[in-house]
N, C-alpha and C positions, 0 to 999 in steps of 0.2 A: 504493500500500500504506500502510495506517495505521501511523504511528510508535508504538512501544511503549516505555515506560520500562524501562530495564534493571534490573529488580529481582532479588533473590535467587531468588524463585520463578520468574521468567522464565528466569534462568540455568540453574537445575536442570531446568526444563521443556524448553528448546529449544536451549541452546548447548553448545559444547564436544564435541558428539557422544556424550556419555555421561551426559546428564541423566537424572534419575530418571524423567521422563516417557518418554523414549526407552527406558529400561531396561524399564519396565513393558510398553510396547507391543511391544518386541522379544521379551519373554517369550511373546507370543502365537505367535511363529514358531519361535524357537530359543534357549531359555534356556541350553542347554549351552554356547553361545558365551560367555556371561558367566561361567559356572562356571569355565571355563578361564582367562578373562582375570582373574578375581578372585584367583587363587592367588599367594601371595608366595614360596612354595617348594614343593618336591615334597611332595604329600600322601600320607599313609599310609592315610587313611580318607576316605570320601565320604558316609557316613550316620551318624546318631546315633539311638539308642533310649535314652531316659532313663526308668528305672523309678523314679518318685518316690513314696516311702513317706510320704505326708503325715501329720503328727502326731508324727514323730520316733521312730524305732525305738530301743530300748534297746541301745546298743552293748555294755554291760557284761554283758548276758544273751545276746548272740549272737556277738560277735566278740572282745571285749577281756577275756580271762580274767585275773582278779586274785585269786590265792590269798590274798594279804594282806588283801584286802577281806573275804573269807570268814572269815578268822581274826579280824578285828575286828568281825564282824557283831553288831549290836545295841549296840555301844559308842558313846558320844557322839563326834561328829565333832570332831577337834581344832580349837579356836577359831582358831588361827593360819591354818588352811587356808581358813576362810570369813570371816575378819574383813573387814568392809567390803563383803562380797559382797551383791549384790542378786539375789534369787530371784523367780520368778514367783509361787510359793505358799508355799514353806517359811518358817516363822517360828521364831525362837529358834535353839537349837542342836539340830539333828536327829541321829538315830542313823545310823551307817553301815549299809549293807545289802549283804550278800554276795549273789551270784547263787544262786537255787535250782536252776539248771540245770547239767548236767554238761558238761564240755568234753573234747574229744579232738583228736588231730592227724590231719590228712588229707593224702593225696597225697605226692608227692616233696618238695614244698615244706615239708611238716610244719606247715602253718598250723593254728592252733587255732580250732575252731568249737564252738558248743554243740550239744547234742542236738536243738535246734530246727531245725537246718539240714542234714539228712542229704543232701538233693539237691545243695545247693551244695557240700558236701564231695566229691561225685563229680566235680565239674568244677573244683575249687579250683586245679589247676595251670594253668588257662587264665585265672585271675583275678589282678588286682592289687588288694591290700587297702590302703586308706589309713586308718590308725588315728589320724591326727593332724589330721583336719579341724577347723576352728574357724570361728566366725562372730561377727559383731558384734551379732546380734539374738537375743533370748531369748523372744519371743512369736511365736506361729505365723504369723499373717498377714504381718507384716513380714519374718520369717525366710524364709518360702516365696517371697515376692516377691523378696527379696534373692538367694536361691539361683538363681532363674530369670532375673533381670534385672540383677544386679550392683548393685542399689540397693534400699533398703528401702521407698521411697515409690512408690506407683503412678505411672505415666506414662512409665517407661522401656521400651524394647523388650526383649522376652524373647530368650533365646539362640537359640531356633528362628527368630525373626524376623530376628535378625542373620545367621544362617546362610543363610536364603533370600535375604536382601538381598545378601549378599556372594557367594554361590555359585550362586544360582538353583536351578532344579529340573530333574530329569532326566525328568520325566513331565508332559506338557502337559495330561493328562486328570485329574490328581489334584492336590490342594493340595501345596505343598512342605513344609508343616508341619502335622501332624495331632495332635490331642489326644484321648485316650481316658480315660474315667473309670470307676472301679469302687470298691467299698468302701462305707463307711457313708454318706458324702455328699461333696459337692464340697470341694476344698481351701479352707482359711480365706482364703487370698489371692485366691480367686476368679479371674475371667478376667484380672485383672492379671498373673497368672503366665504367660499366653501372649499377652499384648497386643503389638501392634506399636509401641506408644508413639507417638513422633513420626515413626517411619518411615511410609511410605505404607501404607494399611490392607491392601493386597494381601499384605503379609508377615505378618499376624497368624496365629496358630494357628487352624485350623478344627476346632472341637469336633464329634466324631461322637457323637451322642446315644446314651444307654444303652438306650432303649426306643423302639420304633416306627421310623420312617424315620431312618436315621443322620444325614441332613442335612434340615432343614426345607425344605419347598416345592421339593424336588428333582423330584417328579413333576409332570407337566403337569396342569392342571385338567381336569375332565371336559369333553369336546368340543374340547379343544385338541390338534390333531395335531402331531407332531414337526416337520413341514415348516412349519406355521404358526408355531411357536415360533422356528424358524430365521429366517424372514422378519422376524419382529418384532425379533429381536436384531440382525439386519443393519441395520434401520432405526434402532434405538436407537444402535447403534455409529456409524452415519454422522452422526447428530445430535451424539453426544458428541464425536466427532473434530472436528467443526466448532466446537463450543464450546471444546474444548481449544486449537484454533488461535487462538482469540480471547483466552483468559484465561491460557493456559499453566499450568493448575493440575494438579499431579501426581495429585491425587485423582481427576480425571476419567479419567486413564489407568488408575488402580486400579479404577475402576468398570467400564471396558470389559473389563479383564482378568477381573474377578469375574464378569461376565455370561457371558463366553465359557467360563470354567472351570465355572460352574454347568451350562451346556448340556452340556459334555463329561462332567461327573460323572453326568448322568442315566443314562448307560450304563456308565461305569467303576466307580461306587461299588457298585451292586447286585452286580456280579460280585466285587468286592473283598471285601465283607463276608460273602459266602456261604461259610462255612468247612465246610459240610456235605460238600462233595466231597473234602475232605482224606482221605488214607488212614487206615485204622483205627489203624495204628501211630503216626501223628502225634497223633491224639486221645488215645491212651494215654500218649504221651510227655508231653504238656502237661497232661493232665487236663481237656480241653475238652469242653464240651457245647453243640453248635450251638443257637442261639436263646436262650441264657442270657447275662445280663450278668455277667461275671466277669473277674478279673484274668487267668486262664488264657486265656480267649477273646481278650482284648486283646493278650496276648503273641503269640499266633498271628497275629492281625491285623497286629501290628507287623512280624513277619517277612514277611508277604505284601506289606506296604507298601514295605519297603526293597527287596524283590525288584523292585518296580515303579518304583523310583527316587524315592520320597518322601525328601526330605532329612533331616527330623527327625520322629520319632514320640515323643510324650511320654505316658506312662501314669501316671495319678495313682491311688493306692490309699489311701483315707482310713481312719483308725481307729487309728493307732499311738500315741495320746496316753494312755500307761499311767500315770496318776497314782496308781492304787490306791484310789480312793474306793469302788469296788465290784468284784465279780468280772468285770464287763463292761469294766473298764479297768485290770486289774492285770497284773503281769509273770509270773504263774503261769498263769492261765486264758486271758486275752485275748491275751497275747503268743504263747502256744502256738497259739491259733486263727488268728491273723494269719499266722504262719509256715506253717501248713498250707495257708492260702489262696494263698500266694505263692511259697514256696520251690521247689516242684516246677516250676512254670511258668517262673520266672526261669532256673532251671538248664536247663530244656528249650530255652528260647530260645537260649541260648549253644550248646548241643549241636547244635540244628537249624541254626543259622547256620554252625557249623563244618563240619557234614556237607555243606552245600550250597556251601561255598567262599566264603561271604559274611562270615565273621567277620573276616577280614583287612581288609576294607574297611568294617566296621560297628563303631562304638563302642557298647558297652552299658554304661550307668552305672546303679548302684543306690544309693539313699540317701534321706535325709530332710533336714529343714531345720536340725536341731541334734541334740544327744544328750540323755542322761538322767543325772541326778546319781547319785553313789555313795551317796547318803543316801536313807533311806526318807522319803517325804513325810509319811505318816501324817496326811493331812488330816482334821480333825475327829475324831481318834482312831481312824481306820479301822484295822481289823486286816488288811486286804488289803495286799499288798506292792505298792508303786508308787514311781516316781521322778519328780522334778520336771524342768523344762526345764534343759538344760545346754549353753550355747553354747561353752564352753571346749574341749571335746574330744568328737569323735564319729567314727564309722566309716562309710566308703563303700567300694564296690568298683567296679572297671571291668574290662572285658574287650574284646579285639579292637581293631581299628583302630589298631594301633601301640602300645597299652599293653603294658608288659612283663608277660608271664604268670608266675605263681608267685611274685611278689615281695610283700613286706609293707613299706610305707613308714610311718615314724613310730612313736612310742612314747609312752605316758603313764606317769605315776608309779605307785607301788605300789597306789594305790586308784583310779586312773583319773580323777583330778580335773583335773590339769594336764598339758599336753604337755611332754615333756622331750627330744624328738628329732624333727627334721624337721617343723615345723608347716606345714600346708597350708591356706591361706585359700581362701575361696570364689573370689576373683578368680584365685588360682593355678590352681585346677581349671579355670576357664573358659579361662584363657590356654593351659593344656596341651591341652584339647580342641580349641581353635581351631588350635593349632600342628599337631596331628595331621591336621587337615583342610586343611593347607596355608596357613593364615592367620596372619600376624603380628598378634597382638592389639592392638598399638599403632598399626597402620595401617588397621584396619577401623573407619572413623569416619563420622559423619554430622553435618553442621552443623545445629544447631537453636538458635534464640534467641541467635544471635551467637557460639556457641562450638562446637567439635568435641566430640562425645560418642563414647564407645565402650563396649562391653560391660564391660570391666574398669576403666572410669573412669580414674583415674590410678594404678592399682595393678596387681598381677598379675605373677607370674614363672612361666615354664614349669618344671615339676617334672621335671628330667632323670631322676631315679631311677625315674620311672614310665614312661619311654619305652623301647621295645625297641630 
């Protein structure tokens, strides 16, 4: 037998009985084994659906009611509030901007929501609202990447990749991490938002396309029988395994896994994405239209995916960048339109999961990359109402999977500029989600370039007030 140098790659590929190479290969037979082995404590949840509102929804017009801000509407912002502040677009001393939308209380919890969110109001007692989210980033691409990977620069693994790496998948015929897009265009952060980074590529998010076949090249070419495809894959697998035995490269195991998954997806994906067979009352609940690309259709697909054991489904709905330069990006017309596109389906998803007994084991998270300012941007003297980027304070909500229902965590000042109670950083949210999935965020690590990395970097505290 040929001697081999004991390198880091060789160690992870073939030693200790739990190398990444073996993990990927074992995933071809029984990934649930690794899901159980990866838990650090008893899990409350096993799946995550992240409804990502790319572009940053205005928390002050949807969730964080500020009567004082309305009282000061149109008046110059106090200079002491913004002294030394750096904005994305605001110049000089801007005027404060009250919300043009009405707020009212909902449910037994009495949570305040604007008139833009009537459907969320119907399920509000199932939801935990976080009014004190904050981030270090104030431009879209780095903020979106930060929210998804815990780091603002591309190259780190996304949360979905960390989850499939740590917990595996419960369905061998579908990806463990799926990405669905809707809205104006793709998120600013691009595919870095669902990248596997330095983890083996088998853990990256699989994007289901908005039009045509959901996955490219899933169908066999003309003249290629399924049996022929099977024999071809068997031969390729045999060659790849021989190569892996020689060089111990985990990416070869990822390639084997990808080929096998693609073959299985040829039958599993068409059945999965065909929502036409859902009962009429389900289509009425979500507002879905089979064959259409929409946030509503993607919400229904997300439910179907977690039913089938997909570990994480992430929905991106782009268009929330309401600067106010025109009626197509203001907080009166455009924000109203966006809420009509998403509110019904998001609430329906929570309702549907609850009816099916899946909400207890599925975390649903809703939110964007940062918030919006309490001041009117008035870019180039625009008369349309809009708000600039605001990383200091924004709102997200979560339901199911061990999140405490009917609670509101965090509070901002009278005009919604600064957090005054229970700040929750992005790393804290990640730590809390991992905790509910049975993972200690400090122990889910991967060595790359000589150091151990984790989703929460060197930060993160589990937010106990959010846990049931």
